[in-house]
C-alpha positions as CSV (number, residue, x, y, z in Angstrom):
1,M,189.6,49.4,130.8
2,K,192.9,48.3,131.4
3,D,193.2,45.5,133.5
4,G,195.9,46.8,135.8
5,R,193.5,49.6,137.2
6,R,190.6,47.0,137.5
7,R,191.2,46.3,141.8
8,F,189.0,49.6,142.3
9,I,185.8,47.3,141.2
10,Q,184.7,44.3,143.8
11,E,184.8,41.3,142.7
12,E,181.7,39.4,142.8
13,T,179.3,37.2,141.5
14,G,176.6,39.1,139.2
15,I,174.0,38.0,137.4
16,I,173.1,38.3,133.6
17,M,168.9,39.5,133.9
18,Y,168.4,40.4,130.2
19,G,170.6,37.8,128.3
20,R,168.2,37.7,125.2
21,L,168.2,41.6,124.7
22,L,171.9,41.8,125.3
23,S,172.4,39.3,122.9
24,L,170.4,41.3,120.2
25,A,172.2,44.2,121.1
26,S,175.1,42.2,120.9
27,S,174.7,41.8,117.1
28,S,173.2,45.5,116.3
29,S,176.8,46.7,117.9
30,L,178.4,44.9,115.4
31,T,176.8,46.1,112.7
32,K,179.0,49.3,111.2
33,N,179.7,52.3,113.2
34,N,177.8,55.4,112.1
35,T,178.5,57.1,115.6
36,A,182.2,58.5,114.9
37,D,180.4,62.2,113.4
38,G,177.1,61.8,113.6
39,Q,175.3,60.0,116.1
40,F,175.7,62.2,118.9
41,L,174.0,64.8,117.6
42,L,170.7,63.3,116.6
43,L,169.6,63.8,120.4
44,E,170.5,67.4,120.8
45,E,167.8,69.7,122.1
46,S,165.8,71.4,119.3
47,A,167.9,73.7,117.4
48,G,165.8,76.6,117.0
49,Q,164.1,76.9,121.0
50,V,167.1,76.4,122.3
51,P,168.3,80.3,121.6
52,E,165.4,81.6,123.0
53,W,167.2,81.3,126.5
54,I,169.9,82.9,127.6
55,P,172.1,82.5,130.3
56,C,171.7,85.8,132.9
57,A,172.4,84.5,136.3
58,D,175.4,86.8,136.7
59,K,173.6,90.5,136.6
60,T,173.4,92.0,139.7
61,N,170.2,91.8,142.4
62,I,169.5,95.0,141.8
63,A,165.8,94.5,143.5
64,N,167.3,93.1,146.6
65,Q,170.0,96.2,146.6
66,E,167.3,98.8,147.0
67,Q,166.0,97.2,149.5
68,G,166.3,99.1,152.9
69,K,168.8,97.0,154.3
70,K,169.3,96.4,158.1
71,H,171.9,94.0,159.4
72,N,170.6,91.1,161.3
73,G,173.7,89.1,162.5
74,Y,175.7,86.7,160.6
75,I,174.6,83.2,159.5
76,L,177.1,79.9,159.8
77,I,177.0,77.0,157.9
78,S,177.7,73.4,158.0
79,A,177.3,71.3,155.3
80,N,177.0,67.8,155.2
81,G,177.1,65.1,152.5
82,G,179.4,64.9,149.3
83,L,181.0,67.5,146.7
84,N,177.2,67.6,145.5
85,Q,175.5,68.6,148.2
86,Q,177.5,70.3,149.4
87,R,177.5,72.5,146.3
88,V,173.6,73.1,146.1
89,A,174.1,74.0,150.6
90,V,176.5,76.8,150.0
91,C,174.1,78.5,146.8
92,N,171.4,77.8,149.4
93,A,173.2,79.6,152.4
94,V,174.2,82.3,150.1
95,A,170.3,82.9,149.3
96,A,169.2,82.6,152.6
97,A,171.6,85.3,153.9
98,S,170.6,87.6,151.0
99,L,166.2,87.1,152.5
100,L,167.4,87.6,155.7
101,N,170.1,90.9,154.9
102,A,172.2,89.0,156.8
103,T,176.3,88.4,156.2
104,L,177.3,84.4,155.7
105,V,180.6,83.5,156.9
106,L,182.7,81.2,154.7
107,P,180.4,77.8,154.8
108,K,182.2,75.0,156.2
109,F,182.0,71.4,154.9
110,L,181.4,68.4,157.5
111,Y,183.2,65.4,157.5
112,S,180.9,62.6,156.5
113,S,181.6,59.0,157.5
114,V,180.8,57.4,154.1
115,W,182.5,60.3,152.2
116,K,185.2,60.2,154.6
117,D,186.9,64.0,153.1
118,T,188.2,66.3,155.3
119,S,188.8,69.0,152.3
120,Q,187.0,72.5,152.9
121,F,185.7,75.2,151.1
122,G,189.1,76.0,150.6
123,E,190.2,73.6,148.9
124,I,187.7,72.8,146.3
125,Y,186.8,76.0,145.5
126,Q,188.5,79.3,145.0
127,E,187.3,81.3,148.1
128,E,188.8,85.3,146.9
129,Y,187.3,84.7,143.7
130,F,183.7,83.2,145.3
131,L,183.9,86.4,148.0
132,E,184.8,88.7,144.9
133,Y,182.5,87.6,142.8
134,L,179.3,87.7,144.9
135,K,180.8,91.0,146.5
136,N,177.7,93.2,145.5
137,D,175.3,90.9,146.0
138,V,175.6,89.5,149.7
139,D,178.0,90.1,152.4
140,I,180.5,87.4,152.7
141,V,183.3,87.0,155.2
142,K,186.2,84.4,155.9
143,E,185.2,84.0,159.6
144,L,183.0,85.3,162.5
145,P,184.0,88.6,164.2
146,S,186.2,88.3,167.3
147,H,182.9,89.2,169.7
148,L,180.9,86.4,168.4
149,Q,183.8,83.3,167.9
150,A,183.1,82.5,171.7
151,V,180.0,82.2,171.5
152,D,178.1,78.6,172.2
153,V,175.2,78.9,169.4
154,E,174.1,75.6,170.4
155,A,173.1,77.2,174.3
156,I,171.6,80.0,173.5
157,G,169.3,78.2,170.6
158,S,171.2,79.5,167.7
159,Q,172.0,75.9,166.0
160,I,169.5,74.7,163.7
161,T,169.7,71.4,162.7
162,D,167.8,69.4,159.2
163,M,165.5,67.7,161.0
164,E,164.3,71.3,162.9
165,I,164.1,72.9,159.7
166,M,161.5,71.5,156.7
167,K,162.6,70.3,153.4
168,E,162.3,72.8,151.2
169,A,161.3,75.6,153.7
170,T,159.3,78.6,151.5
171,P,160.6,82.6,152.2
172,S,158.1,82.9,154.5
173,Y,159.6,80.4,156.7
174,Y,162.9,81.6,157.7
175,I,161.0,85.0,157.3
176,D,158.9,83.6,160.5
177,V,161.0,81.6,162.1
178,I,165.1,82.1,161.7
179,L,164.7,85.8,161.8
180,P,163.9,86.1,165.3
181,I,166.0,83.7,166.0
182,L,169.2,85.8,163.9
183,Q,168.2,89.1,165.5
184,R,167.8,88.1,168.9
185,N,171.0,86.5,169.5
186,G,173.0,88.3,166.0
187,I,173.9,84.5,165.0
188,V,172.0,81.6,163.3
189,H,174.1,78.0,162.7
190,F,172.3,76.0,159.9
191,L,174.0,72.5,160.9
192,G,173.7,69.9,157.4
193,F,171.4,72.4,155.5
194,G,170.7,69.5,153.7
195,N,167.5,71.1,150.6
196,R,166.1,73.4,152.8
197,L,165.0,76.3,150.7
198,G,161.9,75.6,148.0
199,F,162.3,76.7,144.2
200,D,159.1,78.0,144.4
201,P,157.8,80.0,145.3
202,L,160.9,82.4,145.6
203,P,161.3,86.0,144.5
204,P,163.1,86.6,141.1
205,Y,166.4,88.1,142.8
206,L,167.1,85.1,145.4
207,Q,167.0,82.2,142.1
208,R,168.8,84.6,140.7
209,L,170.9,84.8,143.2
210,R,171.5,81.3,144.2
211,C,172.4,80.5,140.1
212,K,175.1,83.1,139.9
213,C,175.9,81.2,142.8
214,N,176.3,77.8,141.3
215,F,176.8,78.4,137.9
216,H,179.3,81.2,137.8
217,A,180.9,81.9,141.4
218,L,181.9,78.7,142.3
219,K,185.0,77.6,140.7
220,F,187.9,75.4,141.4
221,V,191.5,75.2,142.3
222,P,193.3,75.0,140.3
223,K,194.9,72.0,141.8
224,I,191.4,70.7,140.5
225,K,191.7,72.6,137.1
226,K,195.0,71.0,136.3
227,L,194.3,67.7,136.9
228,G,190.5,67.8,135.3
229,S,192.3,69.4,132.1
230,L,195.0,67.3,131.9
231,L,192.3,64.5,132.2
232,V,190.2,65.2,129.4
233,Q,192.7,65.8,127.2
234,R,194.0,62.0,127.7
235,I,190.0,61.3,126.5
236,R,189.7,63.1,123.5
237,K,192.9,62.3,123.0
238,Y,194.1,65.4,120.3
239,E,193.6,68.3,119.9
240,S,189.2,69.2,119.8
241,K,187.2,72.6,119.3
242,L,187.0,74.0,122.6
243,T,183.9,74.8,124.3
244,E,182.2,77.5,126.4
245,I,181.5,74.8,128.9
246,D,185.6,74.2,128.7
247,K,186.0,77.9,129.7
248,Q,183.4,78.1,132.1
249,L,185.2,74.9,133.8
250,F,189.3,75.6,133.0
251,G,189.9,79.2,132.5
252,K,193.6,79.7,131.5
253,Y,193.9,75.9,132.3
254,M,192.2,74.9,129.0
255,P,193.0,70.8,127.8
256,T,195.9,71.5,125.6
257,Y,197.6,68.9,122.9
258,E,201.1,67.3,122.7
259,P,202.5,68.2,119.2
260,A,203.1,64.1,118.1
261,I,198.9,63.4,119.1
262,R,198.4,66.2,117.4
263,N,199.7,65.2,114.2
264,R,198.3,61.3,114.8
265,S,196.1,59.3,112.5
266,L,192.7,60.0,114.2
267,I,191.7,56.2,115.2
268,R,189.6,57.1,118.4
269,P,185.9,58.6,117.4
270,V,186.2,62.0,117.6
271,K,183.2,62.3,120.6
272,Y,182.8,60.8,124.1
273,L,179.8,60.2,125.8
274,A,180.2,60.2,129.6
275,L,177.7,58.3,131.9
276,H,176.6,58.1,135.1
277,M,176.5,54.7,136.3
278,R,174.6,55.1,140.1
279,F,174.9,51.5,141.2
280,E,177.0,51.7,144.0
281,V,176.1,49.5,146.9
282,D,174.6,52.3,149.2
283,M,172.0,53.1,146.3
284,V,171.6,49.7,145.8
285,A,170.6,48.8,149.4
286,Y,168.5,51.4,149.9
287,S,165.9,50.7,146.8
288,L,165.2,47.7,148.4
289,C,165.6,46.0,145.0
290,N,166.8,42.9,144.6
291,F,168.8,42.3,141.4
292,G,169.2,38.3,140.4
293,G,172.1,37.7,142.7
294,G,169.8,35.3,145.4
295,Q,170.0,35.0,148.7
296,R,173.9,35.9,149.1
297,E,173.0,39.3,147.5
298,R,170.0,39.4,149.8
299,R,171.8,38.9,153.0
300,E,174.9,41.2,151.6
301,L,171.8,44.1,150.9
302,Q,170.5,43.9,154.2
303,M,173.7,43.4,156.4
304,Y,174.5,46.8,154.8
305,R,171.0,48.6,155.2
306,E,171.6,47.5,159.4
307,E,174.6,48.8,159.8
308,H,174.1,52.5,157.5
309,F,170.2,52.6,157.4
310,P,168.8,51.7,160.8
311,T,166.6,54.2,160.0
312,L,165.4,52.9,156.7
313,I,164.6,49.6,158.3
314,A,162.7,50.9,161.1
315,R,160.1,52.3,158.4
316,T,159.8,49.5,156.1
317,Q,160.1,46.5,158.7
318,N,155.9,46.2,158.9
319,I,155.6,47.0,155.0
320,S,155.3,44.2,152.3
321,I,156.5,45.3,148.9
322,S,158.4,43.1,146.2
323,S,161.4,44.0,144.3
324,E,158.6,43.6,141.1
325,E,156.5,46.1,142.6
326,L,159.8,48.6,142.8
327,R,161.0,47.9,139.7
328,I,157.7,49.0,137.9
329,S,157.5,51.8,140.0
330,G,160.9,52.9,138.3
331,K,161.9,53.0,142.5
332,C,165.2,50.6,141.6
333,P,168.5,52.1,139.7
334,L,169.4,50.9,136.7
335,T,171.8,47.8,136.3
336,P,175.2,48.1,134.3
337,E,173.2,45.4,132.4
338,E,170.1,47.9,131.7
339,A,172.1,51.1,130.6
340,A,174.1,49.2,128.3
341,L,170.7,48.3,126.5
342,M,169.6,52.2,126.9
343,L,172.9,52.8,125.0
344,S,172.9,50.3,122.6
345,S,169.2,50.8,121.4
346,L,169.8,54.9,120.7
347,G,172.1,53.5,118.0
348,Y,175.7,53.7,119.8
349,K,178.1,50.7,118.7
350,S,181.0,48.7,120.4
351,E,183.2,51.4,119.1
352,T,182.1,54.1,121.1
353,Y,184.3,55.9,123.4
354,I,182.4,56.2,127.1
355,Y,184.1,57.8,130.6
356,L,182.5,55.8,133.3
357,A,182.4,58.5,136.1
358,G,182.1,57.0,139.7
359,S,184.0,53.9,139.9
360,H,182.8,51.7,142.3
361,I,180.1,49.5,141.2
362,Y,177.8,46.9,143.1
363,G,178.6,43.2,142.1
364,G,182.0,44.1,140.7
365,L,183.9,43.2,137.2
366,S,181.0,40.2,136.6
367,R,178.6,42.8,137.2
368,L,180.5,45.2,134.5
369,Q,181.0,42.8,132.0
370,P,177.5,42.5,130.0
371,F,178.4,46.3,130.1
372,M,181.9,46.2,128.8
373,Q,180.6,43.4,126.4
374,L,179.0,45.6,124.5
375,F,181.2,48.7,124.6
376,P,184.5,47.7,125.7
377,N,186.1,50.9,125.0
378,V,185.4,52.2,128.6
379,V,187.8,54.3,130.6
380,T,187.9,56.3,133.8
381,K,189.6,58.7,136.0
382,E,191.9,55.9,137.1
383,D,192.6,54.8,134.0
384,L,193.9,57.6,132.3
385,L,195.5,59.3,135.5
386,S,199.0,57.5,136.5
387,P,199.2,57.1,140.7
388,E,201.4,59.5,140.9
389,E,199.0,62.5,139.3
390,L,196.3,61.1,141.6
391,R,198.3,60.7,145.0
392,P,197.4,64.2,146.2
393,F,193.3,63.8,145.5
394,K,194.0,60.1,147.9
395,N,191.6,60.3,150.3
396,F,189.4,63.3,149.4
397,S,186.5,61.9,148.0
398,S,185.0,65.4,147.1
399,Q,187.8,66.0,144.7
400,L,187.5,62.9,143.0
401,A,184.2,63.7,142.4
402,A,185.4,67.1,140.7
403,L,187.8,65.3,138.4
404,D,184.1,63.4,137.2
405,F,182.2,66.2,137.6
406,I,184.4,67.8,135.3
407,A,184.9,65.0,132.0
408,C,180.6,64.6,132.8
409,A,180.1,67.9,132.2
410,S,182.7,68.1,129.2
411,S,181.7,65.2,127.2
412,D,179.9,65.5,123.6
413,V,176.9,63.1,125.1
414,F,176.2,63.5,129.1
415,A,174.1,59.9,129.9
416,M,173.0,58.9,133.4
417,T,171.1,55.9,134.7
418,D,169.2,57.8,137.6
419,S,167.8,61.4,136.9
420,G,168.2,61.6,141.0
421,S,171.2,61.8,141.9
422,Q,173.2,65.3,142.6
423,L,176.4,64.6,140.6
424,S,173.7,63.8,137.8
425,S,171.3,66.8,138.1
426,L,174.6,69.5,138.6
427,V,176.2,68.7,135.6
428,T,172.7,68.2,133.5
429,G,172.1,71.6,134.5
430,Y,175.5,73.1,133.8
431,R,175.8,71.3,130.3
432,I,172.2,73.6,129.9
433,Y,173.1,77.0,131.5
434,H,176.6,77.1,129.7
435,G,176.3,74.3,126.7
436,Q,174.4,77.6,124.4
437,G,172.4,74.5,123.0
438,Q,175.1,71.9,122.1
439,A,175.3,69.8,125.3
440,P,173.0,67.2,125.2
441,T,171.8,64.8,128.1
442,L,170.5,61.7,127.9
443,R,167.9,60.9,131.3
444,P,165.9,57.4,131.0
445,N,162.3,57.6,132.7
446,K,163.3,54.7,134.9
447,K,159.4,54.2,135.5
448,R,159.0,53.5,131.5
449,F,161.7,51.6,131.3
450,A,161.1,49.3,133.7
451,R,157.9,48.7,131.5
452,I,159.6,48.5,128.0
453,L,161.8,45.6,130.2
454,T,159.1,43.5,131.5
455,D,158.2,42.4,127.8
456,H,161.8,42.0,127.2
457,A,160.8,38.0,126.8
458,A,159.0,38.6,123.7
459,I,159.6,42.5,122.4
460,D,161.9,42.4,119.4
461,W,164.6,44.4,118.8
462,G,163.4,46.6,117.0
463,E,160.3,47.9,118.8
464,F,162.4,48.0,121.7
465,Q,164.4,50.6,119.9
466,R,161.9,52.1,119.2
467,R,160.3,52.9,122.5
468,V,163.7,53.9,123.4
469,R,164.6,55.7,121.6
470,N,160.9,57.7,122.5
471,M,161.3,58.1,126.0
472,I,164.8,59.3,125.1
473,E,163.9,61.9,123.1
474,E,160.5,62.9,124.9
475,N,163.2,64.7,128.0
476,Q,164.7,66.1,125.0
477,R,162.3,69.1,124.4
478,V,163.3,72.4,125.6
479,T,160.9,73.3,128.1
480,P,161.3,76.3,131.4
481,R,161.4,74.9,134.7
482,G,158.4,73.4,136.1
483,R,157.3,74.3,139.5
484,G,158.7,72.7,142.5
485,R,161.4,71.4,139.7
486,S,165.4,72.2,140.7
487,V,166.9,75.2,139.3
488,Y,170.3,73.5,139.4
489,R,169.1,70.8,136.9
490,L,166.8,73.0,135.3
491,P,167.6,76.6,134.9
492,R,165.4,77.5,132.4
493,T,163.8,79.7,134.6
494,P,163.4,83.5,135.3
495,G,166.3,85.2,137.1
496,C,168.6,82.4,136.0
497,M,168.5,82.3,131.9
498,C,166.1,84.8,129.9
499,K,164.6,84.1,127.2
500,G,166.3,86.6,124.0
501,S,164.8,88.1,121.4
């Protein structure tokens, strides 16, 4: 990172938790670099299995069209959360509207005191493309008809909040509970709609529809595509082979390269790794874990919980569980030190070029310093894009998050520290769906990794490497989506991806 661009990280005191292992990793990292061309390929999915799964969610839902359709009314949705939570809510709403034979009004995005972004659907995604792409699958309009625009949906009992609809609700719930309200009042407003449609049991046509929405219908607006393309161009530094993922993300705004750069001798690694390091203050505080910062850290995190997570405080005030128990059960987010150890144990050397998604690491520069000592070639969007280029995105966190989504999805290897985050989940699924088996993702098992790290005082580096590699490689196996698992993260499932001949 450039020193002038480090203001985004708070200056706080951090504690190095695994000094001995980091020292061993540093010694290993200084050996001859073999990663420029080959190491990224070692952890790809099994090439022999991948062709069996082919993207097919773009097909029209003929089964749904054949049903006798009676128009039951209009569905409004006000999606909460950030970019990725809202994306999931939109696709779930498309499926719910189809299920209920209703017309979906173009989704609205709620303002969040956490995300502080006023962006609406049309400022992030292409409205006309969205409407046109899904027109044969579900009715979608930009606004309510005039006779419904003045209706007080809450007063007539047609406003449904996340508190009133069960998490991952089944289709039968919508038919039994929501449909009567819709038929009676002609309108239903889902306020929030976070994760309120289950993955199983679900008819194949609905599974296909929300995959079609996520992987095909939602295209970023030109403003985001253009800057995302410029960002990827600057990460790669010179011309490289464009992938199917690039085509899906950029369309006509493909990364281009100046002749001076194209003819320059290659001084950087050919490939880059994108890392989503989930160690922001909100996640750290919510975990209830300690991270070696002593009383100051505990006071700071407790104050943050009291301000932002009062329900968590109330729920856990009579529960006694130690930070060590939380860590060994995989409940604690990986620290930057742990992320560095994971990558180093997989063979990535100090020359590895890393794009860091997100910027606000809890604990500041001192917490990130052990990672930077092992991997100094770290860049962020703030390093590669000028203040002038970023100015139109200032105060629009969801639009900035879209740039991280693009850089992570386009990377040669994507690594995460927490598989439960929405960005990591959606990027993983996008790379599986459009990546043609050539877009590997490194995903740790936090519980298993914590058990490996409990031996850090005695374990030798070779044994540590072996155990971490086994953990990661087991997650590289090509398997169908398990029951109840997210189709957005694991699209190898009937209706979303199809088995080829």
